[in-house]
N, C-alpha and C positions, 0 to 999 in steps of 0.2 A: 107628843101632845095627845094622841089618841089613847095611849096607855094611861096617861095621867088623868084624863077626863073620865075614864071608865073603871079605874081601880083606886084602891086606897093610896093616900099619900101622907107624908108627915108635915103637911102645910103648917099646922099650928100645934104640933106635938114634938117635944124635945126628947129624942130617942136616948140621949145620954142621961138626962135627969129623970126621965120617966114621968114627965108631967107636961101640962100645957105650955107651949112656947109661943114665939112670935112668928107670924107669917112672913115678916120681913128679914128674919135673921140670916137666911141663906144668901139672899142677894146683897144684904148689907155687908156681910163679910167680904164678898168679892169686890164690892165697890170700895171699901176701905183699903183693901189690898192694892187695887189698881191705881187709886188716886192719892192715897195718903191722908184722906179725910178722917176725922175723929169719929164721925157718925154719919148715918145715911138713912133716908126714908124714901119710899117710892109710892107715888099716887098715880091716878089714871091718866093725867096729861100735864103738860107744862103750865097751861093756864091755871089749872088747879093748884099746882105747886107754888106758883107766884102768888096766887090769891091766899093760899093757906099761910104762907110765911108772912105776908103783909098783915093778914088778919090777926095772926098770933103776936107779932112783934110790934106792930104800929097802930093797932086799932084805937081810934080816939086821940091819936097823937100825930105828929108831923113826920112825913117821909120826904127827904130832900132828893131831887132828881134833876139832871141836866135837861134843858129844853131840847137839846139836840138828840136826846135818847127817848123821846116820847113816841115810841114806835106803834105802828099798826101792822098786824099780820093778817093772813087770810081769815075770812069770816068776820071781819070787823072787830077782831080782838085788839083792843087798844089799851095800852098801859094806863092812861088816865082813868078810863072807865073801870078797869080792874081795881085800881087804887081806891076809887070812890066807893065801889061795892064792898071792899074789904073794911071800910071804916077808917082807913088811913087818910090823913089830910095831906094832899100833895103840895109840896113847896117847890116851884120851878126856879131854877137858878141858871145863870149864864144866858147865852143866846143860842140861836139855831146852830151857828157854825163855831162858836168859841165859848168854852167854859174853863175857868181857872180855879185853882185850889181855894183862892180867897172867896170865890162865889159860894162854895159850900160852907166855908168857915163863917162868913158873914150871915148865913142863914140859920146858924145854930141858936136855938132858944131852949128854955127849960122844957118845952114840949117836944123837942126833936127826939124821935125814937129810932130813926134809921137813915142811913145814907144808901140810896139805891142807885146802882149802875146797871144799865141795860145795853147789851151788845147789839149793835145795829146790824144784825146778820142778813137782813134782806134789802138793805140799801147802803149807800156810801155818800158822805158829804166830802167833797174834795176842794182843793184850792186854799183859801185863807181860813184855815181851821186850827183848832186846838182843843184837846180834851184832857182830862185828868187821868193819868194811868191808874189802874186799879191799885197797884202797890202803894202809890202816893195817897190815894183815898183811904186805904186801910190805915196808914200811919196817922192820917188826920182823924180818923175815927177813934183810934187808940188814944190820941191826945185828948179828945173830948169825951171819951167813954161812950161812944156811939157805935153800935154794930153796923157793919157794912154788908150789904146784900148785892150779889152779882147775878143777873139773869143772863145766861149765856145763849138762851134761845135754842138753836139747833144742837149745840153740844158737839164735842169732837174729842176723841181719845188719841188720835194720831196726828203727828206733825205733817200736814198736807204739803208743806213747802218741800219736803223730801221727794215729792212726786211731781214737782213742777207746778203746783197749784198755789193760789194765793194763801198766805199764812193766815190761819184762823187760831184764836186762842184755844188751847186745849184745856180740858178739865183739870188735868194734873198741874199745869202751869197756874191756873186760877187758884187752886187750893194752896199752892206754895206761896202765894202772896200773903197768906194769913187771913184771907177773907173769912168772914164769920159764917155766911150762908151763900151757897151757889145753887142755882136751879137750871135745869136744861131738859130737853126732850130725849126720850128713849129711842124714838125713831129718827127721821131726818138723817143727819150725818153719822150718828151713832150706828144706824142700820138695824136696830132692833124693833120690837113692837111699840105701839103707842103707849107712852108712859111719861110721867113727870118725875124727875129725880131731884131730890133735895139733899145736898151734902154740906158738911161744914163742921163747926165746932160743936162738941157734944152738948154743951149747956144750952145752945140755941136750938139745935135740931130736936133735943128732948122736949123743949117747950112746944114745938110744932107737933110732935108725936102725941102729946097729951091734949091737943085741941080736939074737942068733940067733933068738929067738922072733918077731921081726918078720916073718920069712918065713912062719911058720906062720899068721899072721893077715893076710897081705898081701891087697890088693884086686885084683880081676881087671880086665882091660882094658875090658870093657863097662861095669862100674860106674864105673871111672875116667872113661870118656868121658861118661857121663850126669852125673857129678858136675861135671866141667869145664864142660859145657854149662850146667848150672844156675848155677854160680858166675859164669860170664861174663855172665849176665843181670843179676847184681847190680851190674854197672858202671853201670847206669842204673836207678834205683829204679822208675820207671814201667814199664820193660821187665819188671822182676821182678814187679811187680803184675799185669801183663798176661799173662805167659806161664808163670809158675810157679803151678800150680793151688792149692797150699796157701796161698801168699801172696795170691793173688787171692780165695780164699774168706774168709780171715781179715780182709782189709782192705776188703771190699766194704761200701759204705754201704747204709743202709736204703732210700734212694731208688733205688739201683741194683737192689736186691733186689726192691723193689715192682714196678718196671718189668718185671723178668724174670718175676716171679710172674704178672703180668697177661698177659704173652705166653704163658706156659705154660698158663694157664687157657683162653685162647682156642684154643690148639692142641688141647688135650685135648677141648674141647667139639666141635671139628670132626672129631676122630678117632674118637670113641666113639658108640655108639647113643644116641639121645635117651631120657631117662627112666630111665636105669640108675643114675645117681648125681646128687646135687646137688653143684655146684662152688662154692667160695668161696675168696677170699684172706683169710687171717687172720694176726694177729700171733702170733709165737712166739719161741723162743730156741734158740740153738745153743751147743754146747760145743766148744772147740778139741780137747780130747783129746790123746792122744800124750804124756801126762805134762807138759802145759804149761797155764799160766793156770788153775789149779784153782778160783780164786774167781770167774772171769769167765763170766757168761752173755751171749752176744752177741745183741742184738735182731735178729730176722730176720722174713721173711715166708714163710708156708706156703700151699701150695695144698691145701685140704682137700676130700676126696671122701667124701660121706656116701651109703652104699648105699641104693637105693630098691627094687630089683626082686628081693628075696628073697636076694641074696647078702649075707653078713656081711662086715665089714671084715677079720676074721680069715681068711676064705676067700680074699678078694681078695689079702691080703698073702701068703698061702701060694702062690697061683698066681704072683704076681709074683716071688717068691723062687726058684721052680723053673723059670723060663724059661731057655732056652739063654743069653741075656744077662740075668742076674738083675737085678731092681730091688728094692733093699732100702729099705724105708720104715718108718715107725713108726705105731702105732695109739694113738688117744686118743679116749675116749668114742664108740667104734664108728665112728671116722672114720679114713680113710687120710690121713696127713699127709706131704707132700713138701716138704722144706726146700730152697728154691731157693738157699740159700747153698752147698749141697753139690752143686748141679747146674750144670755149665758150660753156657754158651750153645750150644756145639756138641753137647750131649747132649739138648737139648729134643726133637728128633725121635725119638731112641731111647726116651725116657720115654713119649712118646705111643704109639709102636709097642707098647711093653710093656703099657701100659694097654689098648690095643686088643685084644691077645691075651688078657689076663686077664679082660676083661669080655665077651668074645665068648661066645655060647651054647656049652656043652660037654656 
């Protein structure tokens, strides 16, 4: 990143043709290879991606969406508000808990421009429920000549169920349904930098590329480089698990975490004065966060520090948080808890140094 920011790059220069090229061509090729999509575009975040697609394909016309998918994420980003700003006229169908294919079909008019399906990545409706599978909605769209858009939200390239996690729709599975356009974030489950990715059929993605607003939300060269580097790791699942921190944390096994916790405990014991805290490795749970896997608690191992020498857990936590290199932890039953799922192997030394500073006489 430092080299790219301070030297020349071929961001918008085609070295083969010897003329101006597209800043998106590098990352687009990798995305097409990984997902099977015909075309791809990257903007600065997923909110921009959703807005840009809606503004391009449905401005002044109707976009049909299930009532059960009118989501809100952090910062009061609401699908109805984004649709209104894009100029698309939202047509709600179904109910909060049940939407049927006939609901979409009955909503079709001459003004219908788009079927929109939104993945409820940050909440779940359970019990007496039904929704329309994306593949079925794609068939319905083909029947009526209406493009289908899927907002995946957090996005995911790996089948997380292989690691004991709740099944999330992958980008590859989504593209294989024949969906016309799919959008998702470059960070969150994907584990890259903040970005909004737009994939799908060439004739629709090309329209989005030509929208003048595309330049207003375009991605910079440093983010593009970080995203491309992240995506290239997905060519090998084990490489992605090893080198993408988010993926490594989410997919780590309890056995791996227990070994790391024991190593951290030993390092802490050697780094801090004796008799200041009691140390133990205990069971705990992690949350993925980032608007993903809302029902899932991941089993983890915690290093627990119980103060002994007059310092409270709250005081230790305050000191850790105020260090030049802050260490953010959680408190439970007057214990400092360090979740090793969120601590990389390369960070164990820094954690020990932080505790050494926080527990030193002041």
